[in-house]
C-alpha positions in Angstrom: 0.0 0.2 -0.2 2.9 1.9 0.9 4.3 1.5 -2.4 1.6 2.2 -4.1 1.0 5.6 -2.5 4.1 6.7 -3.6 3.5 5.3 -7.1 0.6 7.8 -7.3 2.5 10.9 -5.8 4.8 10.8 -8.1 1.9 10.9 -10.7 0.5 14.4 -9.7 4.0 15.5 -10.7 2.8 16.5 -13.9 0.0 18.6 -12.3 1.6 20.7 -9.5 4.6 20.9 -7.4 2.4 21.8 -4.4 0.9 18.6 -4.4 4.5 16.0 -4.6 5.6 17.8 -1.6 2.6 17.9 0.1 1.6 14.3 -0.3 5.4 13.2 0.3 5.1 15.2 3.5 2.3 14.1 4.9 2.9 10.1 3.9 6.1 10.3 6.0 4.7 12.1 8.8 1.4 9.7 8.7 4.1 6.7 9.6 6.1 7.8 11.9 3.1 9.4 13.6 1.3 6.4 13.8 4.4 4.4 15.1 5.3 6.1 17.6 1.4 6.6 19.3 0.3 2.8 18.8 3.0 1.9 20.5 5.5 0.4 18.6 8.0 2.9 21.0 6.3 2.4 24.2 7.2 4.2 27.2 9.5 2.5 28.9 11.5 1.5 26.3 12.5 5.7 26.0 14.6 5.1 29.1 18.0 6.7 29.4 17.8 8.9 26.2 19.8 11.7 27.6 23.4 11.8 26.2 24.7 13.2 29.4 24.6 13.6 33.3 24.0 16.7 33.5 20.9 16.5 31.1 19.7 13.8 33.0 19.6 15.4 36.1 18.4 19.3 34.8 15.9 18.7 32.3 12.7 18.4 33.6 11.0 18.0 37.0 9.3 15.0 35.6 12.6 13.1 34.6 12.6 9.5 36.2 15.4 7.8 37.2 15.4 5.5 34.4 16.6 8.1 32.1 19.9 7.8 33.7 22.3 5.4 31.5 24.9 5.6 34.4 22.4 3.5 36.4 21.9 1.1 33.4 25.8 0.0 33.7 25.4 0.4 37.3 27.7 3.6 37.8 28.0 5.4 41.4 27.3 8.9 40.3 27.3 10.4 44.0 31.7 9.5 44.1 31.4 11.8 40.3 29.0 14.6 41.0 31.2 16.9 38.8 31.5 14.8 36.1 30.6 16.6 32.8 30.8 19.7 34.2 33.5 22.2 33.2 34.5 24.8 34.7 35.4 26.8 31.8 35.7 26.3 28.2 38.7 23.6 27.9 39.9 22.2 24.8 38.2 18.9 25.3 35.1 21.4 25.8 34.9 23.1 22.1 36.1 19.7 20.5 32.8 18.1 22.0 30.7 21.0 21.1 32.2 21.3 17.3 31.1 17.5 17.3 28.1 17.9 17.7 27.5 21.3 15.5 29.0 19.4 12.6 27.1 16.0 13.1 23.9 18.0 13.2 25.1 20.1 9.8 25.8 16.9 8.3 22.6 14.8 9.4 20.1 17.8 8.3 22.0 17.6 4.6 22.6 14.5 4.5 18.7 13.6 5.3 17.2 16.4 3.3 19.3 15.5 0.2 18.1 12.0 0.2 14.6 13.5 0.9 14.4 15.4 -2.0 15.1 12.5 -4.2 11.6 11.9 -3.3 11.0 16.2 -4.2 11.9 16.8 -7.7 10.5 16.9 -10.8 10.5 13.1 -12.8 12.3 14.2 -15.9 14.9 16.2 -14.2 18.2 14.1 -14.9 20.4 16.8 -14.3 19.3 18.0 -11.0 18.9 13.7 -10.2 22.6 13.4 -11.9 23.8 16.4 -9.9 22.0 15.3 -6.6 23.6 11.5 -6.8 27.4 13.3 -7.8 27.1 14.7 -4.5 25.7 11.9 -2.3 29.4 9.9 -2.1 30.7 13.0 -0.4 28.0 13.6 1.7 28.0 10.1 3.2 31.4 9.8 3.4 31.1 13.2 5.2 28.0 11.9 7.5 29.6 8.9 8.8 32.7 10.5 9.8 30.6 13.3 11.4 28.5 10.5 13.3 31.8 8.6 14.5 33.6 12.1 16.0 30.1 12.9 17.4 29.1 9.7 19.2 33.2 9.1 20.1 33.0 12.9 21.8 29.7 12.2 23.5 30.6 8.3 24.8 34.2 9.7 25.8 32.1 12.5 28.2 29.6 10.4 29.5 32.3 8.1 30.7 35.0 10.7 31.8 35.8 9.1 35.4 35.1 5.5 35.5 37.3 2.7 35.4 36.4 -0.4 33.7 38.0 -0.3 30.6 36.9 -1.6 27.5 33.9 -3.7 29.6 32.6 -0.8 30.2 32.3 0.4 27.0 31.0 -2.3 25.8 27.9 -2.4 28.6 27.5 1.5 27.5 26.3 0.7 24.0 24.9 -2.4 24.6 23.3 -1.9 27.8 22.0 1.3 27.7 19.3 2.7 25.2 21.5 5.8 24.8 24.2 3.5 23.5 22.0 1.4 21.3 20.8 5.0 19.7 24.4 5.5 18.5 24.8 2.2 17.3 22.1 2.6 15.1 23.3 5.7 13.8 26.3 4.4 13.2 24.7 1.2 11.2 22.7 3.4 9.4 25.5 6.1 8.6 27.1 3.2 6.9 23.6 2.3 5.1 24.2 4.9 3.7 26.8 4.2 0.7 24.2 1.3 -0.2 21.4 3.6 0.2 22.8 6.3 -2.5 22.4 3.7 -5.0 19.0 2.4 -4.0 15.6 3.8 -5.2 13.9 6.9 -4.3 11.6 4.7 -1.9 14.9 3.7 0.4 16.2 7.1 0.3 13.1 8.6 1.9 13.0 5.7 4.3 16.7 6.1 5.1 16.0 9.9 5.9 13.2 9.2 7.9 14.8 6.6 9.9 18.2 9.1 10.3 15.5 11.9 11.3 13.4 9.5 14.3 16.7 8.5 15.8 17.7 11.7 16.5 14.1 12.9 17.8 14.3 9.8 20.0 17.0 10.6 21.9 16.5 14.1 21.6 15.1 15.9 25.0 11.0 15.1 24.3 12.3 12.0 25.5 12.7 12.8 29.2 9.1 14.2 28.9 6.9 11.9 31.6 3.9 13.0 30.1 3.3 13.8 26.4 6.4 11.7 25.6 4.9 10.4 22.4 3.4 13.6 21.5 6.6 15.3 22.0 8.9 13.4 20.1 6.5 13.3 17.0 7.0 16.9 17.0 10.2 16.8 17.3 10.1 14.6 14.3 8.0 16.7 11.8 10.5 19.3 13.4 13.3 17.3 12.1 12.0 16.6 8.9 11.1 20.4 7.8 14.4 21.5 8.7 16.0 18.4 7.0 13.9 19.1 4.1 14.8 23.4 4.1 18.5 22.8 4.7 19.0 20.5 2.4 17.0 21.8 0.2 18.8 25.0 0.2 22.3 23.1 0.2 20.8 21.6 -3.4 19.6 25.1 -4.6 22.9 26.7 -4.0 25.0 24.1 -5.7 23.1 24.3 -8.6 23.2 28.0 -8.7 26.9 27.4 -9.0 26.9 24.8 -11.2 23.9 25.4 -13.4 22.1 28.9 -13.3 19.2 27.5 -15.5 18.8 24.2 -13.7 18.8 26.2 -10.2 15.7 28.3 -11.5 13.7 24.9 -12.4 14.7 23.5 -8.7 14.0 27.1 -7.0 10.3 26.7 -8.6 10.1 23.7 -6.5 11.9 24.4 -3.4 10.5 28.1 -2.7 7.0 26.3 -2.1 8.6 23.4 -0.1 10.4 26.3 2.2 7.7 27.8 2.8 5.7 24.7 4.2 8.9 23.8 5.8 9.2 27.2 8.0 5.4 27.5 8.6 5.9 23.8 10.5 8.9 24.5 11.9 7.1 27.5 13.5 3.9 25.5 14.9 6.1 22.6 16.0 8.5 24.7 17.6 6.6 26.8 19.7 4.3 23.4 20.6 8.0 21.7 21.5 8.7 24.7 24.0 5.5 24.6 25.5 5.9 20.9 26.0 9.0 21.6 27.9 8.4 24.5 29.9 6.2 25.4 32.7 5.9 29.0 31.6 7.7 31.0 28.7 9.5 33.3 31.2 11.9 30.5 31.8 13.5 31.6 28.0 15.1 34.3 30.3 16.4 32.0 33.3 18.7 29.8 31.1 21.4 29.9 28.2 18.9 27.7 26.9 16.1 29.8 26.7 18.6 33.2 25.7 20.2 30.6 23.0 16.4 30.0 21.7 15.3 33.2 21.4 18.7 34.0 19.1 17.4 31.4 17.3 14.3 32.8 16.7 15.6 35.7 15.5 17.7 34.6 12.8 14.5 32.2 11.9 12.5 35.1 11.1 15.5 36.6 9.2 15.0 33.1 7.4 11.5 33.6 6.2 12.1 37.6 5.3 15.3 36.2 2.9 12.7 33.6 1.7 10.1 35.5 1.0 12.3 37.6 -1.5 13.4 34.4 -2.9 9.9 33.6 -3.6 8.7 37.1 -5.0 12.1 36.8 -7.7 11.5 32.8 -8.4 7.2 33.7 -8.7 8.5 36.7 -11.0 10.3 34.2 -13.1 13.7 35.6 -12.4 16.8 33.5 -11.1 17.3 33.3 -7.7 19.7 36.2 -6.2 23.2 34.8 -5.1 24.0 36.9 -2.7 20.3 36.1 -1.0 21.1 32.3 -1.6 24.4 32.5 0.3 22.7 35.0 3.0 20.3 32.3 3.5 23.0 29.7 3.8 24.8 31.4 6.0 21.4 31.5 8.4 21.0 28.1 8.1 24.6 27.5 9.4 24.1 30.1 12.3 20.7 28.1 13.1 22.5 25.0 13.1 25.1 25.7 15.3 22.8 26.9 17.9 20.8 23.5 17.7 24.3 22.0 17.9 24.8 24.3 21.2 21.7 23.9 23.4 20.3 20.9 22.7 23.3 20.1 25.1 22.0 22.5 27.6 19.0 22.0 30.2 15.8 24.1 29.5 15.1 24.1 32.9 17.5 26.4 35.6 19.3 24.3 37.6 17.3 24.2 41.1 19.8 25.3 44.2 19.4 25.2 48.0 18.1 27.7 50.0 20.7 29.1 52.2 19.3 32.3 54.8 21.0 33.6 58.0 19.9 36.5 59.4 21.6 37.8 62.1 20.2 40.5 64.8 20.9 42.1 68.6 18.6 39.9 70.4 18.3 36.9 68.1 20.1 35.1 65.3 18.5 32.6 63.1 19.2 30.3 60.1 16.6 28.4 57.5 17.5 25.6 55.1 15.8 23.8 52.3 17.5 21.0 50.6 17.9 20.3 47.6 15.0 22.7 47.4 13.1 21.3 44.6 9.5 19.7 43.5 9.4 16.7 45.6 10.7 15.7 49.2 13.1 18.2 50.5 14.9 18.5 53.9 14.3 21.6 55.8 16.7 22.6 59.1 16.0 25.8 61.5 18.3 27.2 63.9 17.7 29.8 66.1 20.0 31.3 68.7 18.6 33.3 71.6 20.2 35.3 74.8 21.3 32.9 77.5 19.1 34.3 79.7 15.9 33.0 77.4 17.0 29.6 76.9 15.2 27.8 74.1 12.1 29.0 72.2 9.1 27.8 73.3 7.3 28.1 69.9 9.0 27.5 66.1 7.2 27.0 63.1 8.3 27.1 59.2 5.2 27.8 57.1 4.7 27.6 53.2 3.0 29.9 51.2 2.3 29.8 47.1 2.8 33.0 45.6 1.6 31.4 42.9 -1.1 30.0 44.1 -2.3 32.1 46.9 -5.5 30.2 47.0 -3.6 27.2 48.4 -4.1 26.6 51.9 -0.3 27.6 54.0 1.8 24.2 54.6 3.5 24.3 58.0 6.4 21.7 58.0 6.5 19.4 61.4 9.8 20.8 62.7 11.1 18.4 65.7 14.5 19.3 67.8 17.9 17.4 67.0 21.1 16.4 68.2 23.1 19.5 66.2 26.7 18.4 66.1 28.0 21.4 64.2 30.1 24.2 65.3 28.3 27.1 65.1 27.9 29.4 67.7 27.4 33.0 69.1 29.0 34.2 72.7 25.7 35.0 75.0 23.1 33.1 72.9 22.0 29.1 72.8 21.2 27.5 69.7 18.2 25.3 69.2 18.5 23.3 65.9 15.5 21.3 64.5 14.7 19.5 60.9 12.3 18.0 59.1 13.0 15.3 56.6 10.8 14.4 53.5 8.5 16.9 53.6 6.9 17.5 50.1 7.7 20.7 48.1 4.1 20.0 45.9 4.9 21.7 42.5 7.7 24.6 41.5 7.3 27.9 41.2 7.5 31.1 43.9 7.6 30.0 47.0 7.3 32.4 50.9 8.8 30.7 53.9 7.6 32.6 57.0 9.5 32.0 60.2 7.4 32.3 63.2 9.6 32.0 66.8 8.1 32.6 70.6 10.9 33.0 73.2 9.8 32.3 76.8 9.5 36.5 77.4 6.6 36.3 75.1 8.6 38.0 72.3 7.9 37.0 69.0 9.9 36.8 65.6 8.2 36.7 62.0 10.7 36.5 59.2 9.8 35.8 55.7 12.2 34.1 53.0 11.2 34.4 49.9 12.6 31.5 47.1 11.7 29.6 44.3 12.4 25.9 42.2 12.0 25.0 38.9 
């Protein structure tokens, strides 16, 4: 049936360029969307997609422990807490990001080139000849970029762990992250066969390559709406590949044969507009799924890079509109516009290579609040200050003549949901062996373990202290978590 649909869609070429592009887009998205949504890739099979420990610990509040590839190979991350966090931009870090950027650029161009074999008009022999000529160098570049990318990612993941070759074998065979990398390398090798196969196999190969990338990204870390997120990510990648691959072909034809460039431009500008529209829609949906609030865009480097990417996409839309206007007037694409569009494409892909490694959610930091006073001092600690179970610690210093306080309460108020009833922390006195002391004051320490902060947001911790003389202390401490 699928082959019949593909054959049918090719017959539409004789009538209109928009129909063939639309039919292939719908067919491709339908196949992958159905495969994901009906459960061929069940939720539990998405464990350990995240590439790095910092993504595992900070990507999303709903991230399950099973996403951790270290746990799947028996690593103890508590002994390697700083793993993956560089204090600065070292040579190794620069090479790592370079490998990622080159990989993403090559991935989109290779997949886009194979997709466009099914998108060019029947009878476009010169275009097909040129594309076939570019296919072999592209596959060589993809294989090299994939090898560098996998090696750099695996090396970063395994840094600080012993075990030698056995640990590497376990990484690639015992975790879904490693298995996804193996699938990527296998597909890269199969690319050398696919370039000599039919357009149908080229199409399937490109979709599988993009599906693997979408399957191992941020969206696989979602505990809710995960399948929807992966489908959206796949559509986003497919549109990006269609645009970037088509732009590469157009630019190559412009240098090689201006007449063929003009013919291909008629095809490409329509597909580019469809791709851009879907990129904007899916990008907005992905951001909505990843972030609890759009204000989070200003809290992290991920958000700042995304805003820069959006600005570049706006420039791409403007440049694309100018190119489309020239093509509709029957003029050849302007060389400067093509170069600007290609430069914007490379800049956007560079940003993607960087910010896909970052967490879209800010890191939570423990609350450490201490205040000195003439007649009393106090400390409030909340660890780790994140949604879920937390440890609370309160220390009160009162003058020696007053001794211990008669009553101490710590109450949490949500500033986001003010209708929510205050949450009182069940404090209990404990034996404090720390050395903090102030001459003339008596310290009393309280704590509460496994007290839940029910959801992320802005909070106020209200400390209420009553001493033996009836004196009262009321102090409000504002904090937030993500």
